[in-house]
C-alpha positions as CSV (number, residue, x, y, z in Angstrom):
1,M,146.4,15.2,64.5
2,P,148.9,13.1,64.9
3,L,152.5,13.3,62.8
4,Q,153.4,10.7,60.2
5,L,156.8,9.4,59.6
6,T,158.3,11.4,56.9
7,F,161.2,10.6,54.3
8,D,163.8,13.0,53.3
9,L,163.4,12.5,49.7
10,P,165.5,14.1,47.1
11,V,164.0,17.2,45.4
12,R,164.5,16.6,41.3
13,T,165.2,20.3,40.1
14,A,164.2,21.0,36.5
15,L,167.3,22.8,34.9
16,G,166.1,23.0,31.1
17,R,165.4,26.0,29.0
18,D,161.6,25.4,29.2
19,D,161.8,25.7,33.1
20,F,163.2,29.1,33.3
21,Y,160.6,31.7,33.1
22,V,161.5,34.9,31.6
23,S,160.2,38.3,32.7
24,P,161.2,42.0,32.9
25,A,163.2,41.2,35.9
26,N,165.6,38.8,34.2
27,G,165.0,39.5,30.5
28,L,167.9,41.5,29.8
29,A,170.2,39.1,31.8
30,V,168.7,36.1,29.7
31,A,169.1,38.1,26.3
32,A,173.0,38.6,27.1
33,L,173.4,35.2,27.6
34,D,171.7,34.3,24.7
35,T,174.8,36.4,22.7
36,P,177.8,35.3,23.9
37,E,179.3,36.4,20.8
38,N,178.7,39.7,21.6
39,W,180.3,39.6,24.7
40,P,183.4,42.0,25.5
41,D,186.7,39.9,25.7
42,R,184.3,36.7,25.7
43,R,183.4,36.7,29.1
44,M,180.1,37.7,31.3
45,L,179.7,38.2,35.1
46,L,175.9,37.0,36.1
47,V,174.7,38.7,39.4
48,G,171.7,38.3,41.5
49,P,170.6,37.3,44.9
50,E,170.4,33.8,46.5
51,G,167.7,31.7,44.4
52,S,167.4,34.1,41.5
53,G,168.2,31.5,38.9
54,K,171.8,31.8,38.4
55,S,172.9,27.9,38.7
56,H,169.7,27.4,35.9
57,L,170.9,29.8,33.6
58,A,174.7,28.5,34.0
59,Q,173.4,25.0,33.0
60,I,171.4,26.5,30.2
61,W,174.2,28.4,28.7
62,A,176.8,25.4,29.3
63,A,174.5,23.4,27.4
64,T,173.9,25.5,24.6
65,Q,177.7,26.1,24.1
66,H,178.8,22.6,24.5
67,G,180.5,23.4,27.7
68,T,180.9,22.8,31.4
69,V,180.2,24.4,34.7
70,R,182.3,24.6,37.4
71,A,182.2,25.7,41.2
72,A,184.8,28.5,41.9
73,A,186.0,26.3,44.8
74,T,186.9,23.1,42.7
75,L,189.2,25.0,40.2
76,C,192.5,23.1,41.3
77,D,190.7,20.0,39.6
78,P,192.2,19.2,35.7
79,P,191.3,22.3,33.5
80,P,189.2,22.1,30.4
81,P,190.3,21.4,26.8
82,P,191.5,24.7,24.9
83,G,188.6,26.7,23.6
84,S,186.2,25.5,26.0
85,A,183.1,27.2,27.3
86,V,183.0,27.1,30.9
87,A,180.8,28.7,33.3
88,I,182.3,29.4,37.0
89,E,179.6,29.3,39.8
90,D,179.7,31.4,43.2
91,C,183.2,33.3,42.3
92,D,182.1,35.4,45.7
93,R,182.1,32.7,48.3
94,I,186.0,32.2,47.7
95,A,187.0,35.7,48.8
96,G,189.9,35.2,51.1
97,D,190.8,31.9,50.1
98,R,194.1,32.6,48.4
99,R,194.4,29.1,47.1
100,A,191.0,29.3,45.3
101,E,191.7,32.8,44.6
102,T,194.8,32.0,42.6
103,A,193.2,29.2,40.7
104,L,190.4,31.4,39.8
105,F,192.7,34.1,38.6
106,H,194.4,31.1,36.3
107,M,191.6,29.8,35.1
108,H,190.4,33.0,33.9
109,N,193.6,33.5,32.1
110,M,193.8,30.4,30.6
111,I,190.4,30.0,29.3
112,L,190.2,33.4,27.7
113,A,194.2,33.3,26.1
114,E,193.2,29.9,24.4
115,G,190.1,31.3,22.8
116,G,187.1,30.4,25.1
117,K,184.1,31.8,26.8
118,L,183.6,32.2,30.3
119,L,180.4,32.9,32.5
120,L,181.1,33.8,36.0
121,T,178.3,34.0,38.8
122,A,177.9,35.6,42.0
123,R,175.4,37.1,44.4
124,T,176.8,40.4,44.2
125,P,179.5,42.7,42.5
126,P,183.0,42.3,42.7
127,Q,183.7,45.3,44.8
128,H,182.1,43.7,47.6
129,W,183.6,40.4,47.6
130,E,186.6,41.4,49.2
131,L,189.2,39.6,47.2
132,T,192.9,39.4,48.6
133,L,194.6,38.8,45.5
134,P,194.8,42.4,43.7
135,D,195.1,40.8,40.1
136,L,192.0,38.6,40.3
137,A,189.9,41.6,41.7
138,S,190.8,43.8,38.5
139,R,189.9,41.0,36.6
140,M,186.6,40.5,38.0
141,Q,185.5,44.1,38.5
142,S,186.4,44.9,34.6
143,A,184.0,42.0,33.5
144,T,180.8,43.2,31.8
145,T,178.1,42.4,34.2
146,A,174.4,41.2,33.6
147,R,172.1,41.5,36.6
148,L,168.7,39.3,38.0
149,L,166.6,41.5,40.0
150,S,164.4,41.3,42.4
151,P,161.2,39.1,41.3
152,D,158.3,41.1,40.1
153,D,154.9,39.4,40.8
154,A,154.8,37.3,37.7
155,L,158.5,35.8,38.1
156,L,157.9,35.0,42.3
157,G,154.7,33.0,40.9
158,A,156.5,31.5,38.3
159,V,159.4,30.3,41.0
160,L,156.9,29.0,43.4
161,V,155.3,27.1,40.5
162,K,158.9,25.5,39.7
163,L,159.8,25.1,43.2
164,F,156.7,22.8,43.6
165,A,157.1,21.2,40.5
166,D,160.6,20.1,41.5
167,R,159.0,18.3,44.7
168,Q,156.2,17.1,42.7
169,I,153.5,19.0,44.4
170,A,150.8,20.4,42.1
171,P,149.1,23.3,44.3
172,S,145.9,25.1,42.8
173,A,146.5,27.5,40.5
174,A,144.4,30.1,43.0
175,L,147.3,29.0,45.7
176,I,150.0,30.9,43.9
177,P,149.0,34.6,43.4
178,W,147.5,34.1,47.0
179,L,151.1,33.3,48.3
180,V,152.7,35.9,46.4
181,S,150.4,38.7,47.8
182,R,151.2,37.5,51.5
183,M,154.7,35.8,51.3
184,D,158.3,37.7,51.7
185,R,159.1,39.1,48.2
186,S,162.5,37.2,47.9
187,F,163.7,34.1,45.9
188,A,165.1,32.8,49.3
189,A,161.8,33.1,50.8
190,A,160.1,31.5,48.0
191,R,162.4,28.5,48.4
192,D,161.9,28.2,52.0
193,L,158.3,28.6,52.0
194,V,157.8,25.7,49.6
195,R,160.3,23.4,51.6
196,T,158.3,24.3,54.7
197,L,154.8,23.6,53.1
198,D,156.1,20.3,51.8
199,A,157.5,19.3,55.1
200,Q,154.3,20.2,56.9
201,A,152.2,18.8,54.5
202,L,154.1,15.4,54.8
203,A,154.1,15.2,58.4
204,Q,150.7,16.1,58.7
205,G,149.1,13.9,55.9
206,R,147.6,17.1,54.5
207,P,147.3,18.6,51.1
208,V,149.5,21.4,50.4
209,N,146.2,24.1,49.9
210,R,145.6,27.5,51.3
211,A,144.7,26.2,54.7
212,L,147.8,24.7,55.5
213,A,149.7,27.7,53.6
214,A,147.8,30.0,55.9
215,E,148.8,28.1,59.3
216,V,152.8,28.3,58.0
217,L,152.4,31.9,57.0
218,D,150.7,32.7,60.4
219,S,153.2,30.9,62.5
220,R,156.3,32.7,60.8
221,Q,154.4,36.1,61.4
222,A,153.8,35.2,65.4
223,G,157.4,34.1,65.4
224,A,158.7,37.2,63.7
225,Q,156.7,39.3,66.4
């Protein structure tokens, strides 16, 4: 079958509260984010693997608190108003960047000193970040942590449904549990699998169904051997 001309169309990611599936793998973290009035020192660190929903939850939390979401690497931008609720994402990714570490240190202190709330996100706990600024490392390590765990079957299936929906793909209901039982069990694997299925379906002019999914999974298994 000849390959079709394809276009790299933007993926519209749904980030509303109704788009986030709560399961035992993330329920405790969601409950913690729902009650910021109970946070020690008005701050919380949200830790979870790539693709586990940290950015989605940060957007939800910021919306409910009438706050903003910032990337740790852009904290040299103008500071938020006093008393703001701020979510700072990817704090672990700035390790070794002295300028960014210093900016996060000052932003952290300023937000809390002015009565604001602070949500920090990272892929791993702070003791694994290898921060070079000791004062920042101590503040990060003393923050209360909420964890997003590896996905159970229900959560992995919900993630697949959402990833397909973000790409305007509506696979059959039977395809989701079939994929869950055969794919690598991680959020990153789910994202990569949906992206590959979308690309192959467009290139070959085929629907996203079990036959196409079997070909993609078989190809990956053969490549891994």
